[in-house]
C-alpha positions in Angstrom: 0.0 0.0 0.0 2.9 2.4 0.8 4.2 1.9 -2.7 0.9 3.1 -4.2 0.8 6.2 -1.9 4.5 7.0 -2.9 3.6 6.6 -6.6 0.5 8.8 -6.1 2.6 11.5 -4.3 5.3 11.4 -7.0 2.6 11.8 -9.7 0.9 14.8 -8.0 4.3 16.4 -7.5 5.3 15.8 -11.1 2.0 17.2 -12.4 2.5 20.3 -10.2 6.2 20.9 -11.1 5.4 20.1 -14.7 4.3 23.7 -15.4 0.9 24.8 -14.5 -1.5 25.6 -17.3 -4.8 27.4 -17.3 -7.7 25.4 -18.7 -8.1 27.6 -21.7 -4.3 27.1 -22.6 -4.5 23.3 -22.3 -5.8 22.7 -25.8 -3.6 23.7 -28.6 -5.0 25.5 -31.7 -5.6 22.1 -33.5 -8.1 21.4 -30.6 -6.7 18.1 -29.4 -3.9 16.5 -27.4 -2.2 13.1 -27.6 -1.1 11.2 -24.5 0.7 7.9 -24.1 0.8 5.6 -21.1 2.7 2.5 -19.9 -0.3 0.6 -18.7 -2.2 0.7 -15.4 -1.3 0.3 -11.7 -4.0 -1.1 -9.6 -4.7 -1.2 -5.9 -7.2 -4.1 -5.4 -9.9 -3.8 -2.7 -9.6 -7.5 -1.8 -6.0 -7.7 -0.5 -6.3 -11.4 0.2 -6.0 -12.4 -3.4 -2.8 -12.8 -5.3 -3.6 -10.3 -8.0 -1.1 -8.5 -10.3 -1.1 -4.8 -9.6 1.6 -3.6 -12.0 -0.4 -4.0 -15.2 2.2 -2.9 -17.7 1.3 -2.3 -21.3 0.9 0.5 -23.8 -2.0 2.9 -24.4 -2.9 6.1 -26.1 -5.4 8.8 -25.4 -6.6 11.6 -27.6 -8.3 14.6 -25.9 -10.7 15.9 -28.6 -12.1 18.7 -26.5 -12.3 19.6 -22.8 -15.1 17.2 -22.2 -14.4 14.4 -24.7 -11.5 11.9 -25.2 -11.0 8.5 -26.7 -8.5 5.9 -25.6 -7.2 2.5 -26.5 -4.5 0.1 -25.5 -3.3 -3.2 -24.1 -1.9 -4.4 -20.8 -1.3 -7.5 -18.7 -4.3 -7.6 -16.4 -4.6 -8.5 -12.7 -5.2 -12.2 -13.7 -1.9 -12.2 -15.6 -3.5 -12.4 -19.0 -3.4 -9.9 -21.9 -6.2 -7.4 -22.1 -7.2 -4.9 -24.7 -9.4 -1.9 -24.3 -11.0 0.9 -26.2 -13.0 3.7 -24.5 -14.7 7.0 -24.7 -14.2 9.5 -21.9 -16.9 12.0 -21.0 -15.4 14.5 -18.5 -17.9 17.3 -17.9 -16.6 18.5 -14.5 -13.6 20.7 -14.5 -11.4 22.5 -11.9 -8.1 24.3 -12.2 -6.5 24.6 -8.7 -3.1 26.2 -9.0 -3.4 26.0 -12.8 -3.5 22.2 -12.8 -6.3 20.8 -15.0 -8.6 18.4 -13.2 -11.6 16.8 -14.8 -14.0 14.2 -13.7 -16.6 12.0 -15.5 -17.1 8.5 -16.9 -15.1 6.2 -19.2 -17.4 4.0 -21.3 -15.5 1.2 -22.9 -15.0 -2.3 -24.1 -12.4 -4.7 -22.5 -11.3 -8.3 -23.0 -8.9 -10.8 -21.5 -10.5 -11.4 -18.1 -10.9 -15.3 -17.8 -13.7 -15.2 -15.2 -15.7 -12.7 -17.1 -17.3 -13.9 -20.4 -14.4 -16.4 -20.7 -12.0 -13.6 -21.7 -14.3 -12.2 -24.4 -15.1 -8.5 -24.9 -17.5 -6.8 -22.4 -18.7 -3.3 -21.9 -18.1 -1.3 -18.7 -18.7 2.2 -17.3 -16.0 3.4 -14.9 -16.0 6.6 -12.9 -12.8 8.6 -13.6 -10.7 11.6 -12.6 -8.0 13.1 -14.8 -5.2 15.3 -13.4 -3.2 17.0 -16.2 -0.2 19.3 -16.3 1.3 20.6 -19.5 3.2 17.3 -20.3 2.5 14.8 -17.4 -0.9 13.6 -16.2 -2.7 10.8 -14.4 -6.0 9.1 -14.9 -7.7 7.6 -11.8 -10.4 4.9 -12.4 -12.6 3.0 -10.0 -13.1 -0.6 -11.2 -16.1 -2.1 -9.4 -16.1 -5.6 -7.9 -18.3 -8.1 -9.7 -18.4 -11.3 -7.6 -16.6 -14.2 -9.1 -15.9 -12.3 -12.3 -14.0 -9.0 -11.8 -11.8 -7.9 -8.9 -12.5 -4.3 -7.9 -9.6 -1.8 -7.7 -8.5 1.8 -7.7 -6.5 2.1 -11.0 -3.9 4.7 -11.7 -2.7 5.4 -15.3 0.3 7.7 -15.7 0.4 9.5 -19.0 2.8 11.6 -21.0 1.6 14.2 -23.5 3.4 14.0 -26.8 1.2 16.4 -28.8 
């Protein structure tokens, strides 16, 4: 658990040091941003299970407008199998404390690779999310619900780097 809190603290520090931006300056004139991520880190609610928490992989996110983004990627999931995802983010709530862009909303997506859920086939999910973004470094926080005998709930953290 301490590892997760240290990671979270480092991320918040990196976002803050990363040059604060006002919300109106976040989007470039082309109207979008491109972010890359190295997978997802998860803190599972049921600590008694031997679940993988370093879910390394590769993903991309394109912010189309302040409220709208799309994302896709792949990672090794908590059950140690390969997962793929594609999702739409609707983030209608926005704050800019100290110039850091924070937005909240929902990610609506499709996921695969979870052996206890539809035998690893694709399924749809809606996840509450929070995005914290500096000029070049950001983090997405997702809450994954527990679905008994199918999906293990977690708080998931996705570090991202803006490349455009």
